[in-house]
BATI-544942 format. One line per 3 residues: number of its first residue (from 1); for each residue y negated, z, x of C-alpha. Coordinates in steps of 0.001 Angstrom, whole numbers, plus 500000, padded with zeros to 6 digits. Layout:
! residues N
NUM = Y Z X | ...
! end
This chain:
! residues 113
1 = 489295 515433 494128 | 491841 516056 496882 | 491412 519019 499146
4 = 492728 518017 502545 | 494894 520553 504284 | 497304 520163 507188
7 = 500191 519331 504818 | 498225 516497 503193 | 497008 515229 506556
10 = 500567 515193 507881 | 501811 513375 504756 | 498973 510860 504985
13 = 499818 510178 508653 | 503456 509571 507710 | 502298 507164 504976
16 = 500159 505309 507508 | 503097 505030 509923 | 505128 503311 507198
19 = 502237 501099 506059 | 501713 499889 509624 | 505270 498520 509551
22 = 504798 496292 506478 | 505314 492761 507762 | 502608 490120 507485
25 = 503018 488235 504203 | 504941 491056 502517 | 503991 493943 500226
28 = 505455 497255 499170 | 504667 499831 496517 | 503263 503326 496549
31 = 506555 504555 495110 | 508697 502792 497718 | 506761 504503 500495
34 = 506984 507878 498738 | 510724 507478 498209 | 511262 506490 501847
37 = 509385 509621 502942 | 511640 511816 500793 | 508912 512497 498249
40 = 509936 510123 495456 | 507578 511669 492910 | 504530 511375 495177
43 = 503484 507761 494595 | 500025 508930 493535 | 499643 510855 496793
46 = 500533 507660 498687 | 497769 505960 496693 | 495314 508629 497772
49 = 496378 508093 501373 | 495802 504355 501032 | 492397 505021 499493
52 = 491502 507215 502468 | 492654 504585 504993 | 490087 501867 504411
55 = 488177 502657 507585 | 491396 502423 509610 | 491725 498801 510699
58 = 495347 499258 511809 | 496541 500329 508325 | 497102 497279 506074
61 = 496324 499065 502785 | 496001 495698 501035 | 499789 495301 501329
64 = 500477 498351 499136 | 500458 497740 495380 | 501897 499375 492289
67 = 505549 499046 491246 | 504781 495993 489099 | 502873 494132 491787
70 = 499442 494919 490367 | 496492 495269 492736 | 495605 498726 491455
73 = 493873 499675 494710 | 491504 496726 494762 | 488457 498757 493759
76 = 488674 500724 496996 | 487967 497621 499075 | 484512 496247 499775
79 = 483892 493575 497171 | 486062 493248 494096 | 488248 490412 495441
82 = 488796 491460 499063 | 492314 492817 498488 | 493313 489598 496752
85 = 491707 487484 499468 | 493541 489355 502216 | 496879 488891 500442
88 = 496204 485221 499761 | 495319 484724 503431 | 498866 485912 504150
91 = 500346 483370 501727 | 500820 485695 498755 | 499679 484207 495461
94 = 497785 486500 493100 | 496946 485691 489473 | 495078 488114 487192
97 = 495342 490892 489795 | 499127 490582 489952 | 501327 489217 492723
100 = 503215 486105 491641 | 506935 486296 492560 | 506532 489977 493457
103 = 510248 490422 494193 | 510099 487603 496757 | 507403 489384 498780
106 = 508558 492975 498234 | 509461 494894 501382 | 511513 498100 501290
109 = 510616 500496 504110 | 514264 501300 504771 | 514857 497626 505618
112 = 513125 497864 508987 | 512588 501537 509781
! end
């Protein structure tokens, strides 16, 4: 369980700011966001932020996956295939919970921010 304090809330907000910038049809990883924010060892905390964002329609949490392109956050979406469906609607192919051609769709936050 995460106890939310002002430091966590501030970090989560910074994560959301980055996630909002992920282009349509692209994905990034928890670790890439953490590294961009200067907290390279905080990928898990980015995951917690994504988990907490599912009621925020302006945060595309479905575009954040693990470093291998696995849909590790899919269980936090309504229905077991919603994350995959959202990605496929953006033209990203997913097989066995993994993004096909992950490198092709990978977006580094420092590219646009």
